C-alpha positions in Angstrom: 27.3 23.1 -60.8 26.0 25.2 -57.2 26.2 24.3 -53.5 23.6 22.3 -52.4 22.4 22.8 -48.8 21.8 19.6 -47.4 17.9 18.7 -45.7 17.4 16.4 -43.0 18.0 12.4 -42.8 15.3 10.9 -43.5 13.7 8.7 -41.2 14.1 5.3 -43.5 17.7 5.8 -43.5 18.2 6.2 -39.8 19.8 3.9 -38.1 20.3 1.6 -41.1 23.4 -0.9 -42.2 25.9 -0.5 -44.6 24.4 -3.2 -46.4 20.9 -3.4 -48.4 19.4 -0.5 -50.8 17.9 1.6 -47.7 19.2 4.5 -50.2 17.0 4.0 -53.0 13.7 4.1 -50.8 10.9 6.4 -52.4 11.5 8.8 -49.8 15.4 9.2 -49.7 15.2 10.0 -53.5 11.5 12.3 -53.1 14.2 14.1 -50.3 16.9 14.8 -52.8 15.0 16.1 -55.1 13.9 18.5 -53.3 17.1 19.3 -51.8 18.4 19.8 -55.1 15.6 21.9 -56.7 14.5 18.8 -59.0 18.1 19.1 -60.3 21.1 17.0 -60.9 23.6 17.5 -58.4 26.7 17.8 -61.0 25.2 19.4 -64.0 22.0 21.0 -63.1 19.7 20.0 -65.8 16.1 19.2 -64.5 15.6 15.9 -63.5 12.0 14.4 -63.6 10.3 13.2 -60.1 9.3 9.5 -61.4 11.0 7.5 -63.9 14.5 6.0 -64.9 16.3 9.6 -65.9 18.0 10.2 -62.3 19.9 7.6 -60.0 20.5 8.0 -56.2 24.5 9.1 -56.6 27.2 8.2 -54.1 29.8 10.5 -53.9 32.1 8.1 -52.3 31.4 5.1 -54.6 29.3 2.2 -52.8 31.6 -0.2 -55.1 34.3 1.3 -53.5 33.6 2.4 -49.8 30.7 0.3 -49.2 30.0 1.0 -45.3 28.8 4.6 -46.7 25.8 2.9 -48.9 23.0 4.2 -47.0 25.4 7.3 -45.2 22.7 10.3 -46.3 25.6 12.4 -46.1 27.1 10.5 -49.1 24.2 10.5 -51.0 22.8 12.8 -54.2 20.9 12.5 -57.0 22.1 12.9 -60.4 21.0 12.7 -63.9 21.7 9.1 -65.7 24.2 10.8 -67.7 26.1 12.2 -64.8 25.7 9.1 -63.1 27.0 7.0 -65.7 29.7 9.0 -66.6 31.0 9.4 -62.4 30.3 5.8 -62.2 32.8 4.5 -59.5 35.6 6.9 -60.6 36.6 8.8 -57.3 40.0 10.4 -58.0 42.2 11.4 -54.7 45.5 13.9 -54.4 48.4 11.6 -53.8 50.9 14.2 -53.4 51.6 17.8 -55.1 54.4 18.3 -57.5 55.5 21.6 -58.7 51.7 22.7 -58.5 50.9 19.9 -60.1 48.4 16.8 -58.0 49.5 13.5 -58.8 45.7 11.7 -58.8 44.8 8.5 -58.0 41.5 6.8 -59.1 40.8 4.7 -56.1 39.8 0.5 -56.1 39.7 0.4 -52.6 38.5 1.8 -49.5 41.6 4.1 -48.4 42.5 7.2 -47.3 43.1 10.2 -49.8 42.2 14.2 -50.5 39.1 13.7 -53.0 40.0 15.6 -56.2 36.0 16.1 -57.1 33.9 18.5 -55.6 31.1 17.4 -53.2 28.7 19.9 -53.7 27.0 19.4 -50.5 29.8 19.8 -48.7 29.9 22.8 -46.4 33.5 24.0 -46.8 33.9 24.1 -50.3 31.7 26.6 -52.8 31.8 24.7 -56.5 31.7 28.1 -58.1 35.0 28.9 -56.4 36.8 26.2 -58.5 34.4 25.9 -62.1 33.8 28.5 -64.5 32.6 29.1 -67.6 33.2 30.2 -71.1 29.9 32.6 -71.4 30.8 35.5 -74.2 29.1 33.9 -77.7 31.9 35.8 -79.3 34.2 33.0 -78.5 34.1 29.5 -80.6 34.5 27.6 -76.7 31.4 29.7 -75.2 29.3 27.4 -73.3 32.3 25.1 -71.7 33.3 24.7 -68.3 37.0 25.6 -67.0 39.0 25.5 -63.9 38.7 28.7 -62.5 42.1 30.4 -60.9 44.3 27.1 -61.6 41.7 25.0 -59.4 42.8 20.8 -59.4 39.6 20.3 -57.8 38.1 22.1 -60.4 39.8 20.7 -63.5 39.3 17.1 -62.4 35.6 17.2 -61.4 35.7 18.4 -65.1 36.9 15.4 -66.2 35.4 13.2 -64.0 32.2 13.9 -64.4 32.9 14.9 -68.3 31.1 18.4 -68.1 32.5 19.8 -71.2 31.2 17.1 -73.0 29.3 17.9 -76.5 25.8 17.1 -74.8 26.0 19.5 -72.2 27.7 21.9 -73.8 24.8 21.9 -76.4 22.7 22.1 -73.6 24.5 25.4 -72.1 24.0 27.1 -75.4 20.5 26.7 -75.9 19.7 28.3 -72.7 22.2 31.2 -73.4 20.7 31.8 -76.6 17.2 31.5 -75.8 16.9 31.8 -72.2 19.8 34.4 -70.9 20.4 37.0 -73.4 16.4 37.2 -74.0 16.3 38.0 -70.5 19.2 40.5 -70.7 18.0 42.0 -73.6 14.7 43.0 -71.9 16.8 44.5 -68.8 17.9 47.1 -71.5 14.8 47.5 -72.8 13.1 47.8 -69.3 15.5 49.5 -67.9 15.9 52.5 -70.8 11.9 52.5 -71.1 9.2 54.7 -68.6 7.3 51.6 -67.8 8.4 50.8 -63.7 6.4 47.9 -63.5 8.0 46.3 -66.6 11.6 47.4 -65.0 10.9 45.4 -61.6 9.4 42.6 -63.4 12.4 42.2 -65.9 15.0 42.5 -62.7 12.9 39.6 -61.3 12.5 37.5 -63.9 16.4 37.9 -64.5 17.4 37.3 -60.9 14.9 34.2 -60.8 17.3 32.6 -63.7 20.2 33.3 -61.0 18.4 31.7 -58.2 19.8 28.3 -56.6 16.6 26.6 -58.0 17.0 27.8 -61.7 18.7 25.4 -64.2 22.1 25.9 -64.4 22.1 28.4 -62.3 25.9 28.4 -61.9 26.3 29.1 -65.7 23.5 32.1 -65.3 25.8 33.9 -62.7 28.9 33.2 -64.6 26.8 35.4 -66.8 25.6 38.2 -64.9 28.8 38.8 -63.6 30.4 39.3 -67.3 27.5 41.4 -67.8 28.2 43.2 -64.8 24.7 43.1 -64.0 25.0 44.2 -60.5 26.8 47.5 -61.2 24.1 48.2 -64.5 20.9 47.1 -62.8 21.2 46.5 -59.2 20.9 43.0 -59.2 22.8 41.0 -56.6 24.4 38.1 -57.7 23.5 34.7 -55.2 26.0 33.1 -53.3 25.9 29.4 -52.7 22.7 27.8 -52.5 20.8 31.7 -52.0 17.3 31.4 -53.6 15.7 34.6 -55.6 14.2 35.1 -52.5 17.6 35.5 -50.8 18.6 38.4 -53.3 15.4 39.9 -54.2 14.6 41.0 -50.4 11.9 41.3 -48.1 9.4 43.5 -50.7 9.4 41.1 -53.0 8.9 38.4 -50.8 6.0 39.9 -49.0 4.5 40.8 -52.7 4.9 37.0 -53.4 3.4 37.6 -56.8 4.4 38.7 -60.3 3.1 41.1 -62.4 3.1 40.3 -66.5 4.4 42.4 -68.9 0.9 42.0 -70.9 -2.3 42.7 -69.2 -2.6 42.8 -65.8 -2.1 39.3 -64.5 -0.6 38.5 -61.0 0.9 35.0 -60.3 1.4 33.0 -56.8 4.9 33.0 -56.3 4.8 29.2 -55.4 3.0 28.4 -58.5 5.9 30.2 -60.3 8.3 27.4 -62.2 11.1 28.8 -64.0 10.4 26.9 -67.6 11.7 29.8 -69.6 12.0 30.5 -73.4 12.1 33.3 -76.1 9.2 33.3 -78.4 8.5 36.7 -80.2 11.4 38.4 -78.8 9.3 38.2 -75.4 9.9 36.0 -73.0 7.5 33.6 -72.0 6.9 31.5 -68.7 5.0 28.7 -68.1 3.0 28.4 -64.8 
């Protein structure tokens, strides 16, 4: 989970009353989908633009907080898995006893400090509360964990089920087939004398860390573990930063990639991060 920069409220929601299903209007769904870089707000899996594999997520459950059904600041987009797991569960903190928060799952609209992360909250960065086991020498690699004993991180993981088998398998596949391939490519390029290959390897790894990359939070945890900033000069993005924010103006001005094979330039606008590893080489679809 990473920080989401909230877009402007769609016109169809402005002035709408709490009753009704304006939140499910096509323009609302499309705005959320683009705002979240085509990803689930919680697990960061890619979700399709059309179809039923996603749902408008009410951070404050609409069954409990009925006055926030069409509140733009309460709306996110989640995959069917996360939306179904969270459902109307909304943990809040009652008291704090010896550092251990007491949790109440709200069944009616009442006050209480939320104990689940809203990724669009400007005052909270999910990456300050949730980390991952990224060392594949460990049996539990790919599993999320609370960061610095964060009750907010711990309860978020539990409520959404981010440590479930399904998510863990997906992250492990991403780790093995994509992240490790990109990292090995960096090592090879750094030790070689091909400057174009070096630039491309750095660019492609940075794209995995971008806010629009699948499992960006996991990729950033991997990058910190491997110290890519020190080894390769790749700055790890913060919050909702995109690859362009990290790679700098020169790279944005070029707006294109150089392939590792024959010289091919690809417009950045057409580039989509659907990476895999094939025969030891990184493969990207356009």
